[in-house]
N, C-alpha and C positions, 0 to 999 in steps of 0.2 A: 664743208661746204663753206663756215666758218671762220673755219681754225685757219683755212687757209688766206681769207679776206683779212683775218687777223692777223697776219704773221707778215704780211704781204706790208699794211699797213704799219705796224709797228718801225718796218727798218728806216722808211721818209719821215724825211725832219720836215718844221713846222711850215713851214713854204707851202711845197707839195702837199701834205693833210689840206687847209685854204683852199689852194687850190682843188681840192677834188670834192670838200665838200660843195663850192660854188653849182664847178659838172653836175655834181649828184639833186642840186636844189635844183638846177637848172632843169635838168631834165628829171625830176618827182611834179615840176609843173606841167613842164608839155604830158606829163602820159596822166595827169589830172584834166590838163584838157582832153584830151584823144578820149577819155574815157568817160566826158561829159559828151563829144560829139556821139561815140558810137565806134569808137574806130577802134576803140583799145580789146584786141584776143584775147590774151595776157594781164590774166586783174593781179595773177600772183606778186607778178610784179614791180605794181607800184611798194609792196608787201619787204621787197626783196631792197628795196633803193630807199624807203623810209628804214629798215634794218643797220646800211649804211649806213646810215647820214650821225644814228643813232653811236655808233661804233666809234665812226669820224670824229664826233663829239669827246665820246666818252675820253676816247686817244687826247684828243687839246691838250681835255681838261688836268689830263694825267701830267701831262709831261708839263706844263705848263708853273703844279704843286709840286715838282722831284727843281724844278730849275729856280 
């Protein structure tokens, strides 16, 4: 799972990565609000989104060091 995500994210440019990062952060915020309201059934989704945010941040940092 993580390898497919990583492979697909490595092919994207910086603008797409930043767009995905913003979307994932918004999604994480919504999941946290739903969790507090008791609406979330799949709590592991929060962890998956946090891991994806970490991967995107790492890729952005790697690309900035290369350039």
